[in-house]
MMTF fields as JSON, N, C-alpha, C and O atoms, coordinates in Angstrom:
{
  "mmtfVersion": "1.0.0",
  "mmtfProducer": "UNKNOWN",
  "numBonds": 467,
  "numAtoms": 468,
  "numGroups": 117,
  "numChains": 1,
  "numModels": 1,
  "chainsPerModel": [1],
  "groupsPerChain": [117],
  "chainIdList": ["A"],
  "bondAtomList": [4, 2, 8, 6, 12, 10, 16, 14, 20, 18, 24, 22, 28, 26, 32, 30, 36, 34, 40, 38, 44, 42, 48, 46, 52, 50, 56, 54, 60, 58, 64, 62, 68, 66, 72, 70, 76, 74, 80, 78, 84, 82, 88, 86, 92, 90, 96, 94, 100, 98, 104, 102, 108, 106, 112, 110, 116, 114, 120, 118, 124, 122, 128, 126, 132, 130, 136, 134, 140, 138, 144, 142, 148, 146, 152, 150, 156, 154, 160, 158, 164, 162, 168, 166, 172, 170, 176, 174, 180, 178, 184, 182, 188, 186, 192, 190, 196, 194, 200, 198, 204, 202, 208, 206, 212, 210, 216, 214, 220, 218, 224, 222, 228, 226, 232, 230, 236, 234, 240, 238, 244, 242, 248, 246, 252, 250, 256, 254, 260, 258, 264, 262, 268, 266, 272, 270, 276, 274, 280, 278, 284, 282, 288, 286, 292, 290, 296, 294, 300, 298, 304, 302, 308, 306, 312, 310, 316, 314, 320, 318, 324, 322, 328, 326, 332, 330, 336, 334, 340, 338, 344, 342, 348, 346, 352, 350, 356, 354, 360, 358, 364, 362, 368, 366, 372, 370, 376, 374, 380, 378, 384, 382, 388, 386, 392, 390, 396, 394, 400, 398, 404, 402, 408, 406, 412, 410, 416, 414, 420, 418, 424, 422, 428, 426, 432, 430, 436, 434, 440, 438, 444, 442, 448, 446, 452, 450, 456, 454, 460, 458, 464, 462],
  "bondOrderList": [1, 1, 1, 1, 1, 1, 1, 1, 1, 1, 1, 1, 1, 1, 1, 1, 1, 1, 1, 1, 1, 1, 1, 1, 1, 1, 1, 1, 1, 1, 1, 1, 1, 1, 1, 1, 1, 1, 1, 1, 1, 1, 1, 1, 1, 1, 1, 1, 1, 1, 1, 1, 1, 1, 1, 1, 1, 1, 1, 1, 1, 1, 1, 1, 1, 1, 1, 1, 1, 1, 1, 1, 1, 1, 1, 1, 1, 1, 1, 1, 1, 1, 1, 1, 1, 1, 1, 1, 1, 1, 1, 1, 1, 1, 1, 1, 1, 1, 1, 1, 1, 1, 1, 1, 1, 1, 1, 1, 1, 1, 1, 1, 1, 1, 1, 1],
  "groupList": [{"groupName": "UNK", "atomNameList": ["N", "CA", "C", "O"], "elementList": ["N", "C", "C", "O"], "formalChargeList": [0, 0, 0, 0], "bondAtomList": [1, 0, 2, 1, 3, 2], "bondOrderList": [1, 1, 2], "singleLetterCode": "X", "chemCompType": "L-PEPTIDE LINKING"}],
  "groupTypeList": [0, 0, 0, 0, 0, 0, 0, 0, 0, 0, 0, 0, 0, 0, 0, 0, 0, 0, 0, 0, 0, 0, 0, 0, 0, 0, 0, 0, 0, 0, 0, 0, 0, 0, 0, 0, 0, 0, 0, 0, 0, 0, 0, 0, 0, 0, 0, 0, 0, 0, 0, 0, 0, 0, 0, 0, 0, 0, 0, 0, 0, 0, 0, 0, 0, 0, 0, 0, 0, 0, 0, 0, 0, 0, 0, 0, 0, 0, 0, 0, 0, 0, 0, 0, 0, 0, 0, 0, 0, 0, 0, 0, 0, 0, 0, 0, 0, 0, 0, 0, 0, 0, 0, 0, 0, 0, 0, 0, 0, 0, 0, 0, 0, 0, 0, 0, 0],
  "groupIdList": [1, 2, 3, 4, 5, 6, 7, 8, 9, 10, 11, 12, 13, 14, 15, 16, 17, 18, 19, 20, 21, 22, 23, 24, 25, 26, 27, 28, 29, 30, 31, 32, 33, 34, 35, 36, 37, 38, 39, 40, 41, 42, 43, 44, 45, 46, 47, 48, 49, 50, 51, 52, 53, 54, 55, 56, 57, 58, 59, 60, 61, 62, 63, 64, 65, 66, 67, 68, 69, 70, 71, 72, 73, 74, 75, 76, 77, 78, 79, 80, 81, 82, 83, 84, 85, 86, 87, 88, 89, 90, 91, 92, 93, 94, 95, 96, 97, 98, 99, 100, 101, 102, 103, 104, 105, 106, 107, 108, 109, 110, 111, 112, 113, 114, 115, 116, 117],
  "secStructList": [7, 7, 7, 7, 7, 3, 3, 3, 7, 7, 1, 1, 2, 2, 2, 2, 2, 2, 2, 2, 2, 6, 6, 6, 1, 7, 3, 3, 3, 3, 3, 3, 7, 6, 6, 7, 2, 2, 2, 2, 2, 2, 2, 2, 2, 2, 2, 2, 2, 7, 7, 7, 7, 6, 6, 6, 7, 3, 3, 3, 3, 3, 3, 6, 6, 6, 6, 2, 2, 2, 2, 2, 2, 2, 0, 0, 0, 0, 0, 7, 7, 7, 7, 1, 1, 3, 3, 3, 3, 3, 3, 6, 6, 3, 3, 3, 3, 3, 3, 3, 4, 4, 4, 7, 7, 2, 2, 2, 2, 2, 6, 6, 1, 7, 7, 7, 7],
  "xCoordList": [125.838, 124.892, 123.426, 123.402, 122.401, 121.054, 120.403, 120.768, 119.503, 118.713, 117.554, 117.084, 117.145, 116.026, 114.86, 114.713, 114.031, 112.647, 111.851, 111.645, 111.432, 110.745, 109.192, 108.507, 108.737, 107.228, 106.776, 107.307, 105.812, 105.334, 104.497, 103.657, 104.765, 104.13, 103.121, 103.532, 101.856, 100.871, 99.795, 99.047, 99.445, 98.339, 99.006, 100.115, 98.145, 98.596, 98.412, 99.198, 97.487, 97.387, 98.395, 98.621, 99.098, 100.444, 101.444, 102.055, 101.449, 102.371, 102.305, 103.309, 100.984, 100.743, 101.087, 101.42, 100.965, 101.207, 103.053, 103.664, 103.623, 105.046, 105.574, 106.5, 104.696, 105.169, 104.894, 105.817, 103.773, 103.414, 104.56, 105.035, 104.828, 105.802, 107.114, 107.913, 107.521, 108.795, 109.201, 110.353, 108.126, 108.469, 109.12, 109.911, 108.815, 109.278, 110.23, 110.981, 110.547, 111.602, 111.736, 110.768, 113.126, 113.458, 112.851, 112.958, 112.162, 111.888, 112.429, 112.776, 112.57, 113.148, 112.024, 111.038, 112.118, 111.388, 112.128, 112.817, 112.112, 113.078, 112.017, 111.175, 112.047, 111.275, 111.922, 112.947, 111.382, 111.909, 111.215, 109.987, 111.767, 111.144, 111.801, 112.98, 110.48, 110.786, 111.324, 111.746, 111.18, 111.731, 113.11, 113.541, 113.743, 115.049, 116.116, 116.126, 117.035, 118.251, 118.97, 119.371, 119.175, 119.916, 119.155, 119.8, 117.626, 117.172, 117.182, 116.999, 117.371, 117.641, 119.126, 119.374, 120.149, 121.388, 121.17, 121.41, 120.746, 120.647, 120.013, 120.469, 119.041, 118.162, 119.05, 118.909, 119.873, 120.882, 121.808, 122.031, 122.468, 123.478, 123.112, 123.929, 121.999, 121.632, 121.26, 121.665, 120.578, 120.245, 121.59, 121.582, 122.63, 124.092, 124.85, 125.63, 124.544, 125.389, 124.55, 125.156, 123.192, 122.427, 123.204, 123.843, 123.13, 123.823, 122.712, 123.035, 121.53, 120.55, 119.491, 119.211, 119.009, 118.235, 116.723, 116.531, 115.714, 114.444, 114.357, 113.675, 114.893, 114.813, 115.606, 115.521, 116.256, 117.185, 116.541, 116.643, 115.844, 115.485, 114.45, 114.738, 112.957, 111.905, 112.078, 112.078, 112.222, 112.21, 110.973, 110.335, 110.697, 109.47, 110.161, 111.226, 109.161, 109.595, 108.384, 107.311, 108.426, 107.498, 107.707, 108.657, 106.716, 106.94, 106.29, 105.09, 107.31, 107.035, 106.077, 105.285, 105.986, 105.299, 103.889, 103.102, 103.604, 102.198, 101.62, 100.412, 102.489, 101.992, 102.632, 103.136, 102.609, 103.216, 102.479, 103.189, 101.227, 100.434, 101.017, 101.024, 101.421, 101.969, 103.382, 103.816, 104.013, 105.361, 105.079, 105.746, 104.109, 103.679, 103.377, 103.865, 102.563, 102.164, 103.215, 103.011, 104.459, 105.667, 106.159, 106.451, 106.338, 106.919, 106.255, 106.916, 105.0, 104.086, 104.282, 104.52, 104.1, 103.985, 105.442, 105.526, 106.517, 107.678, 108.495, 109.409, 108.06, 108.968, 110.082, 110.896, 110.216, 111.501, 111.198, 110.471, 111.958, 111.759, 111.875, 112.631, 111.08, 110.925, 112.217, 112.553, 112.892, 113.902, 113.703, 112.916, 114.262, 114.155, 115.357, 115.742, 115.889, 115.613, 115.722, 116.267, 115.153, 115.365, 115.025, 114.123, 115.782, 115.509, 115.18, 115.872, 114.235, 114.109, 114.224, 113.713, 115.0, 115.102, 114.177, 114.241, 113.114, 112.244, 112.265, 112.113, 112.44, 112.637, 111.973, 112.065, 111.152, 110.274, 109.538, 109.474, 109.005, 108.066, 108.791, 108.288, 110.18, 111.084, 111.907, 112.236, 112.12, 113.013, 114.499, 114.957, 115.3, 116.635, 117.631, 118.666, 117.288, 118.248, 117.226, 116.151, 117.731, 117.151, 118.228, 119.07, 118.338, 119.327, 118.861, 117.996, 119.451, 119.035, 120.242, 121.417, 119.719, 120.648, 121.869, 121.697, 123.163, 124.064, 124.635, 125.562, 124.003, 124.255, 123.369, 123.365, 122.546, 121.966, 122.742, 122.803, 123.373, 124.206, 124.181, 123.802, 124.477, 124.422, 125.326, 124.953, 126.415, 127.076, 126.36, 126.277, 125.788, 124.997, 123.966, 123.895, 123.25, 122.099, 122.846, 122.449, 124.041, 124.673, 125.145, 125.467, 125.153, 125.554, 124.465, 124.738, 123.291, 122.31, 121.924, 121.238, 122.16, 121.772, 122.805, 123.538, 123.009, 124.037, 123.663, 122.612, 124.6, 124.069, 124.396, 125.261, 123.626, 123.878, 124.855, 125.003, 125.676, 126.668, 125.991, 126.625],
  "yCoordList": [87.485, 88.706, 87.857, 86.648, 88.544, 88.13, 88.967, 90.142, 88.667, 89.351, 90.059, 89.507, 91.351, 92.005, 91.612, 91.48, 91.458, 90.927, 92.234, 92.337, 93.228, 94.435, 94.146, 93.603, 94.745, 94.637, 96.021, 96.935, 96.284, 97.577, 98.049, 97.334, 99.365, 100.121, 101.019, 102.072, 100.632, 101.364, 101.802, 102.525, 101.486, 101.919, 102.611, 102.319, 103.518, 104.467, 103.19, 103.235, 102.137, 101.395, 100.487, 99.971, 100.153, 99.59, 99.715, 98.837, 101.229, 101.671, 101.131, 100.788, 101.08, 100.62, 98.936, 98.379, 98.405, 96.853, 96.777, 95.887, 97.663, 97.542, 97.799, 97.201, 98.987, 99.22, 98.022, 97.617, 97.358, 96.256, 94.956, 94.349, 94.719, 93.598, 94.259, 93.385, 95.19, 95.627, 95.265, 95.395, 94.792, 94.18, 92.858, 92.369, 92.316, 90.658, 90.721, 89.746, 91.726, 91.699, 93.126, 93.824, 93.489, 94.874, 95.055, 94.167, 96.359, 96.671, 97.802, 98.735, 97.862, 99.032, 99.773, 99.113, 100.967, 101.541, 102.297, 103.094, 102.165, 102.905, 103.781, 103.271, 105.051, 105.951, 106.381, 107.06, 106.025, 105.864, 107.003, 107.031, 107.874, 108.792, 108.231, 108.221, 107.693, 106.885, 108.028, 107.718, 109.346, 110.38, 111.085, 112.033, 110.606, 111.124, 109.973, 108.906, 110.497, 109.542, 109.239, 108.087, 110.183, 109.833, 108.76, 108.012, 108.737, 107.755, 106.475, 105.489, 106.306, 105.019, 104.65, 103.445, 105.542, 105.015, 104.436, 103.24, 105.176, 104.664, 103.119, 102.131, 103.206, 101.845, 100.771, 99.616, 100.978, 99.971, 99.86, 98.685, 100.629, 100.424, 99.465, 98.661, 99.612, 98.655, 97.416, 96.374, 97.265, 95.985, 95.128, 93.905, 95.894, 95.384, 94.753, 93.808, 95.366, 95.137, 94.466, 94.133, 94.333, 93.777, 92.637, 91.789, 92.639, 91.71, 91.003, 90.166, 91.323, 90.89, 89.798, 89.798, 88.989, 87.996, 88.496, 89.453, 87.75, 88.278, 88.054, 88.855, 87.16, 86.837, 87.987, 88.032, 88.762, 89.775, 91.158, 91.978, 91.414, 92.736, 92.52, 91.789, 93.158, 93.077, 94.537, 95.565, 94.484, 95.778, 96.177, 95.423, 97.2, 97.911, 99.042, 99.653, 99.058, 100.14, 101.031, 100.462, 102.43, 103.351, 104.186, 104.966, 104.022, 104.939, 106.394, 106.637, 107.222, 108.649, 109.302, 110.086, 109.162, 109.663, 109.546, 110.467, 108.031, 107.623, 107.781, 107.982, 107.693, 107.554, 108.527, 108.176, 109.718, 110.996, 111.013, 111.17, 110.883, 111.046, 110.03, 110.253, 109.024, 107.976, 108.393, 108.063, 109.069, 109.695, 110.892, 110.965, 111.692, 112.554, 111.924, 112.275, 111.033, 110.424, 109.597, 109.324, 109.213, 108.59, 109.861, 109.796, 111.011, 112.167, 112.196, 112.059, 112.369, 112.712, 111.777, 112.157, 110.417, 109.315, 109.326, 109.427, 109.223, 108.988, 110.3, 110.28, 111.4, 112.665, 112.899, 113.773, 112.037, 112.198, 113.02, 112.604, 114.26, 115.16, 114.233, 113.263, 114.631, 113.896, 114.327, 115.509, 113.523, 113.552, 112.566, 111.637, 112.667, 111.658, 111.433, 112.333, 110.436, 109.056, 109.193, 110.197, 108.062, 108.079, 106.745, 106.109, 106.244, 104.994, 105.131, 105.936, 104.495, 104.582, 102.928, 102.095, 102.758, 101.328, 101.642, 102.669, 100.463, 100.612, 99.336, 98.24, 99.463, 98.406, 98.876, 99.992, 97.727, 97.789, 99.239, 99.952, 99.51, 100.733, 102.243, 103.327, 101.859, 103.093, 103.31, 102.333, 104.528, 104.706, 104.634, 105.661, 103.548, 103.609, 104.199, 104.683, 104.169, 104.787, 105.521, 105.029, 106.813, 107.379, 107.951, 108.603, 107.796, 108.258, 108.522, 107.844, 109.642, 110.075, 110.305, 110.502, 110.238, 110.52, 109.584, 108.489, 109.982, 108.978, 108.422, 107.618, 108.924, 108.028, 106.773, 106.152, 106.357, 105.243, 104.098, 103.876, 103.329, 102.351, 101.134, 101.302, 99.97, 98.84, 98.996, 98.588, 99.559, 100.032, 100.699, 100.43, 101.705, 102.624, 101.631, 101.587, 100.922, 99.874, 99.187, 99.084, 98.554, 97.734, 98.123, 97.327, 99.45, 100.262, 100.216, 100.522, 99.819, 99.532, 98.174, 97.866, 97.268, 95.867, 94.951, 95.3, 93.757, 92.947, 92.124, 91.485, 92.079, 91.392, 89.963, 89.59, 89.163, 87.739, 87.285, 87.934, 86.112, 85.744, 84.789, 84.389],
  "zCoordList": [129.883, 129.162, 129.068, 128.836, 129.25, 129.387, 128.377, 128.419, 127.444, 126.696, 127.598, 128.593, 127.136, 128.076, 127.241, 126.026, 128.331, 127.849, 128.516, 129.725, 127.5, 128.015, 128.054, 127.187, 129.519, 129.433, 129.162, 129.793, 128.253, 127.866, 128.983, 129.531, 129.332, 130.394, 129.565, 129.077, 129.405, 128.885, 129.497, 128.839, 130.876, 131.524, 132.915, 133.361, 133.45, 134.632, 135.787, 136.733, 135.76, 136.947, 136.997, 138.091, 135.993, 135.887, 137.029, 137.639, 137.174, 138.077, 139.528, 140.153, 140.035, 141.324, 141.423, 142.469, 140.382, 140.276, 140.214, 140.806, 139.551, 139.823, 141.189, 141.737, 141.764, 143.141, 143.908, 144.615, 143.908, 144.519, 144.292, 145.252, 143.185, 142.891, 143.242, 143.58, 143.279, 143.634, 145.145, 145.557, 145.933, 147.2, 146.932, 147.738, 145.882, 145.619, 144.779, 144.819, 143.827, 143.042, 142.386, 142.081, 142.197, 141.894, 140.424, 139.578, 140.168, 138.896, 138.318, 139.042, 136.945, 136.267, 135.389, 135.062, 135.038, 133.962, 133.47, 134.108, 132.14, 130.939, 130.271, 129.531, 130.515, 129.629, 128.467, 128.528, 127.367, 126.108, 125.225, 125.316, 124.45, 123.333, 122.03, 121.675, 121.332, 119.967, 118.732, 117.618, 119.261, 118.269, 118.686, 118.031, 119.744, 120.191, 120.135, 120.749, 119.203, 118.959, 120.283, 120.452, 121.26, 122.238, 123.194, 123.929, 123.123, 123.707, 123.044, 123.758, 121.763, 121.059, 121.474, 121.52, 121.782, 121.886, 123.343, 123.511, 124.372, 125.664, 125.667, 126.243, 124.995, 124.897, 124.171, 124.574, 123.238, 122.724, 123.555, 123.845, 124.083, 125.048, 126.333, 126.782, 126.787, 128.017, 127.198, 127.715, 126.03, 125.459, 124.976, 124.839, 124.764, 124.135, 125.434, 125.318, 126.675, 127.745, 129.093, 130.111, 128.949, 129.744, 130.532, 129.908, 131.986, 132.854, 133.728, 134.571, 133.53, 134.816, 134.18, 132.981, 135.009, 134.728, 135.128, 135.879, 134.548, 135.083, 136.501, 137.14, 137.078, 138.636, 139.466, 140.693, 138.843, 139.335, 139.224, 140.136, 138.033, 137.73, 136.769, 135.821, 136.839, 135.814, 135.189, 135.866, 133.825, 133.043, 132.379, 131.644, 132.612, 131.889, 130.746, 130.829, 129.708, 129.05, 128.821, 128.619, 128.829, 128.56, 127.4, 127.328, 126.359, 124.994, 125.445, 125.575, 125.633, 126.091, 125.089, 125.612, 123.869, 122.695, 122.951, 123.167, 122.893, 123.051, 124.411, 124.532, 125.55, 126.796, 127.715, 128.782, 127.306, 128.162, 129.501, 130.494, 129.67, 130.814, 132.113, 133.323, 131.458, 132.533, 133.007, 134.111, 132.194, 132.603, 133.789, 134.821, 133.488, 134.36, 135.825, 136.9, 135.603, 136.735, 137.641, 138.824, 136.855, 137.661, 138.182, 139.377, 137.625, 138.203, 139.582, 140.611, 139.577, 140.562, 141.929, 143.075, 141.412, 142.416, 143.136, 144.36, 142.347, 142.866, 143.293, 144.118, 142.645, 143.122, 142.344, 142.645, 141.148, 140.419, 138.897, 137.996, 138.913, 137.809, 136.583, 136.511, 135.69, 134.266, 133.498, 133.566, 132.84, 131.909, 130.752, 130.932, 129.727, 128.56, 127.701, 126.955, 127.755, 128.394, 129.616, 130.075, 130.526, 131.936, 132.379, 131.835, 133.448, 134.036, 135.424, 136.048, 136.077, 137.671, 137.742, 136.993, 138.805, 139.684, 140.804, 141.48, 140.985, 141.992, 142.822, 142.282, 144.041, 145.23, 146.359, 146.871, 146.776, 147.832, 147.909, 148.911, 146.638, 146.468, 146.271, 145.98, 146.551, 146.767, 145.164, 144.49, 144.787, 143.658, 144.125, 144.626, 144.02, 144.557, 143.711, 144.17, 142.219, 141.393, 140.39, 140.049, 139.953, 138.629, 137.873, 138.491, 136.539, 135.632, 134.475, 133.919, 133.957, 132.482, 131.552, 131.86, 130.459, 129.2, 129.367, 129.903, 128.911, 128.759, 130.255, 130.348, 131.253, 132.623, 132.771, 133.834, 131.616, 131.802, 131.239, 130.029, 132.218, 131.969, 132.737, 133.896, 132.419, 133.223, 134.535, 135.635, 134.332, 135.698, 136.67, 137.868, 135.968, 137.136, 137.679, 138.907, 137.067, 137.795, 138.557, 139.717, 138.221, 139.188, 140.553, 141.435, 140.641, 141.709, 142.926, 144.087, 142.503, 143.289, 143.282, 144.256, 142.474, 141.972, 141.592, 140.666, 142.183, 141.7, 140.633, 140.668, 139.49, 138.118, 138.364, 139.156, 137.612, 137.639, 136.737, 135.701, 136.973, 135.83, 134.793, 133.816]
}
């Protein structure tokens, strides 16, 4: 198990940086509502069972309450309907997985990415 080192997603221009970086390394965006208990549960479940190293998957977290405009931009740029909570796995500029609510699990992420031991 590896600890998650969340990178804050706080600027719209970071989205193009994430897309560009995803050609080198797979990225994950976790859209988190600090006012939603289900979102807190999904975040805790990920953190408790995280099986990926930084070399394997780069995780970003978006505070939906503070940065809703960025979430809207994600929906527009990637064509993925907004949900909360929600994860998007991005590889080579494309969303290879989107999951929401209680479907947000390490197992779901593992279906598109091999965890490190």
